[in-house]
C-alpha positions in Angstrom: 0.0 0.0 0.0 1.4 3.4 -1.0 1.4 6.5 1.1 -0.6 9.6 0.0 2.2 10.9 -2.2 2.7 7.5 -3.9 -1.0 7.2 -4.5 -1.2 10.6 -6.2 1.9 9.9 -8.2 0.5 6.5 -9.5 -2.8 8.3 -10.3 -0.9 11.0 -12.2 0.9 8.3 -14.2 -2.4 6.6 -15.0 -4.3 9.7 -16.1 -1.4 10.9 -18.2 -1.0 7.6 -19.9 -4.6 6.6 -20.4 -6.6 9.8 -20.2 -9.5 10.3 -17.8 -12.1 8.2 -19.5 -9.9 5.1 -20.0 -8.5 5.3 -16.5 -11.4 3.3 -15.0 -11.8 2.8 -11.3 -10.8 -0.8 -11.7 -7.7 0.0 -13.6 -6.7 2.7 -11.1 -7.2 0.3 -8.2 -5.1 -2.3 -10.0 -2.2 0.2 -10.5 -2.5 1.4 -6.9 -2.7 -2.2 -5.6 -5.9 -1.4 -3.6 -9.5 -2.7 -3.5 -12.0 -1.6 -6.2 -13.8 0.7 -3.7 -10.7 2.4 -2.4 -10.9 5.6 -4.5 -14.6 6.2 -3.7 -14.1 5.5 0.0 -11.0 7.7 0.3 -11.7 10.5 -2.2 -15.4 10.3 -2.9 -15.3 9.7 -6.6 -12.9 9.3 -9.5 -13.4 12.9 -10.4 -12.4 14.0 -6.9 -9.3 11.7 -7.1 -8.4 13.3 -10.5 -8.7 16.8 -8.9 -6.4 15.7 -6.0 -3.9 14.3 -8.5 -3.9 17.5 -10.5 -3.6 19.8 -7.4 -0.6 17.8 -6.2 1.1 17.9 -9.7 0.4 21.7 -10.1 1.9 22.4 -6.7 5.1 20.5 -7.8 5.1 22.5 -11.0 4.7 25.8 -9.2 7.7 25.0 -7.1 9.7 24.9 -10.4 8.6 28.3 -11.7 11.0 31.2 -11.2 10.1 33.7 -8.5 9.3 37.2 -9.7 12.3 39.5 -9.9 11.3 43.2 -9.7 14.7 44.3 -11.1 14.0 42.7 -14.5 12.8 44.6 -17.5 9.3 43.6 -18.5 10.5 41.9 -21.7 13.0 39.9 -19.7 10.4 39.1 -17.0 8.1 37.8 -19.8 11.0 35.7 -21.1 11.8 34.4 -17.7 8.1 33.4 -17.1 7.7 31.6 -20.4 11.1 29.9 -20.2 10.3 28.7 -16.7 6.9 27.4 -17.8 8.5 25.3 -20.6 11.3 24.2 -18.4 8.9 23.1 -15.7 7.3 20.8 -18.3 10.6 19.0 -18.6 10.5 18.3 -14.8 6.8 17.7 -14.6 5.7 16.3 -18.0 2.7 14.2 -16.9 0.6 17.2 -15.8 1.3 18.8 -19.2 0.1 15.6 -21.0 -3.1 15.7 -19.0 -3.6 19.4 -19.7 -3.0 19.0 -23.5 -5.4 16.0 -23.6 -8.1 17.9 -21.8 -7.9 21.1 -23.9 -10.1 19.6 -26.6 -12.8 18.4 -24.2 -15.6 20.6 -23.0 -15.8 19.2 -19.5 -15.8 20.2 -15.8 -12.2 19.0 -15.8 -11.3 21.7 -18.4 -13.0 24.3 -16.2 -10.9 23.1 -13.3 -7.7 23.3 -15.3 -8.6 26.7 -16.6 -9.4 28.1 -13.1 -6.4 26.4 -11.3 -3.7 26.5 -14.0 -4.4 28.3 -17.3 -5.9 31.6 -16.0 -3.3 32.0 -13.2 -0.4 31.3 -15.7 -1.8 34.0 -18.1 -2.3 36.4 -15.2 1.3 36.1 -14.2 2.2 37.4 -17.7 -0.5 40.1 -17.8 1.2 43.0 -16.0 4.4 42.8 -18.1 2.4 42.4 -21.3 0.2 45.4 -20.5 3.2 47.6 -19.8 5.0 46.4 -23.0 1.9 47.2 -25.0 1.5 50.6 -23.3 5.1 51.5 -24.1 4.8 50.4 -27.8 7.2 47.5 -27.4 4.6 44.9 -28.0 1.5 45.1 -30.2 -1.9 44.4 -28.6 -2.9 40.7 -29.0 -6.2 39.1 -28.1 -6.1 36.8 -25.1 -7.0 33.7 -27.1 -4.2 34.4 -29.6 -1.8 34.9 -26.7 -2.8 31.6 -25.1 -2.3 29.6 -28.3 1.0 31.4 -28.9 2.3 30.5 -25.5 0.7 27.3 -24.1 0.6 24.6 -26.9 4.3 24.8 -27.7 4.9 23.1 -24.4 4.1 19.9 -26.2 7.5 20.2 -27.8 9.1 19.4 -24.5 7.3 16.1 -24.1 8.5 12.8 -25.4 6.4 10.6 -27.6 6.2 8.8 -31.0 5.8 12.1 -33.0 9.0 13.6 -31.8 10.8 10.4 -32.6 9.5 10.6 -36.2 10.7 14.2 -36.3 14.2 13.0 -35.5 14.6 13.5 -31.8 16.2 10.6 -29.9 13.8 9.0 -27.5 14.4 9.0 -24.6 16.1 12.3 -24.9 18.7 13.5 -22.3 17.4 16.0 -19.8 19.9 18.5 -21.1 18.4 18.3 -24.6 14.9 18.7 -23.3 15.9 21.8 -21.3 17.6 23.2 -24.4 14.4 22.5 -26.4 12.4 24.4 -23.7 14.7 27.4 -23.9 14.6 27.4 -27.7 10.8 27.3 -27.7 10.7 30.1 -25.2 13.1 32.3 -27.3 11.0 31.7 -30.4 7.7 32.6 -28.7 9.0 35.6 -26.8 10.9 37.1 -29.7 7.8 36.6 -31.9 5.6 38.4 -29.3 8.1 41.3 -29.1 8.4 41.7 -32.8 5.8 44.4 -33.0 5.3 44.1 -36.7 4.5 40.4 -36.6 2.5 40.7 -33.5 0.4 43.5 -34.9 -0.3 41.4 -38.0 -1.5 38.6 -35.8 -3.6 40.9 -33.7 -5.2 42.6 -36.7 -5.9 39.3 -38.4 -7.6 38.0 -35.3 -9.7 41.1 -35.0 -10.6 40.9 -38.7 -11.7 37.3 -38.3 -13.9 38.3 -35.4 -15.4 41.2 -37.3 -16.2 38.9 -40.2 -17.9 36.4 -37.9 -19.9 39.2 -36.2 -21.1 40.5 -39.6 -22.1 37.0 -40.7 -24.0 36.5 -37.4 -25.8 39.8 -37.6 -26.5 40.0 -41.3 -30.0 38.9 -42.4 -30.3 35.7 -44.3 -31.4 35.8 -47.9 -34.8 34.5 -46.9 -35.2 37.1 -44.2 -34.2 39.9 -46.6 -36.7 38.7 -49.2 -39.4 38.6 -46.6 -38.5 42.2 -45.4 -38.9 43.5 -49.0 -42.2 41.7 -49.3 -43.5 43.6 -46.3 
């Protein structure tokens, strides 16, 4: 029988490998070496166990993130945050696998990840980004564009069959994964601070939203014909 830390670690491994739906209560019990009713008796439900696993993993990840340094320039602070986020994925890859798997599912688990992980991560960056935009060093970018510019590249620090096909040795040395994290961070931050490219992205996103709004508010052909008939 494992202690609490061991139970949560085994749960993390199972959810990262199988995903939430395939990690049945029976399979979780088998991996933990406990009775079929253990998770319900101890945590209340599989969903509550998943939340306990995620909370434990996020606490470990938070410990790997760099502390705020008020002496840093905003651009360097942003670079430090994003680099730290990617490097933490090297040290805590399983929670990143869970997060990337859940991003495409409209569930209470996604709500939980958003409230406990995604929104706080973006909020850490917000003050520096606001000052960079106000000073003209960074173009305004919609929050959804910022998210997809910063968060998904973390998958590049994880190992799997795709990276092997792309030519990376698997398993990769920790030094190589750290170097990959730093390279990804440099590409993302340099792109955000390239105001011409960032402005193009922001304008494109705004134009797309404007087009969608027009389509949603414009009357259909049938409605227009009926209006003319009246």
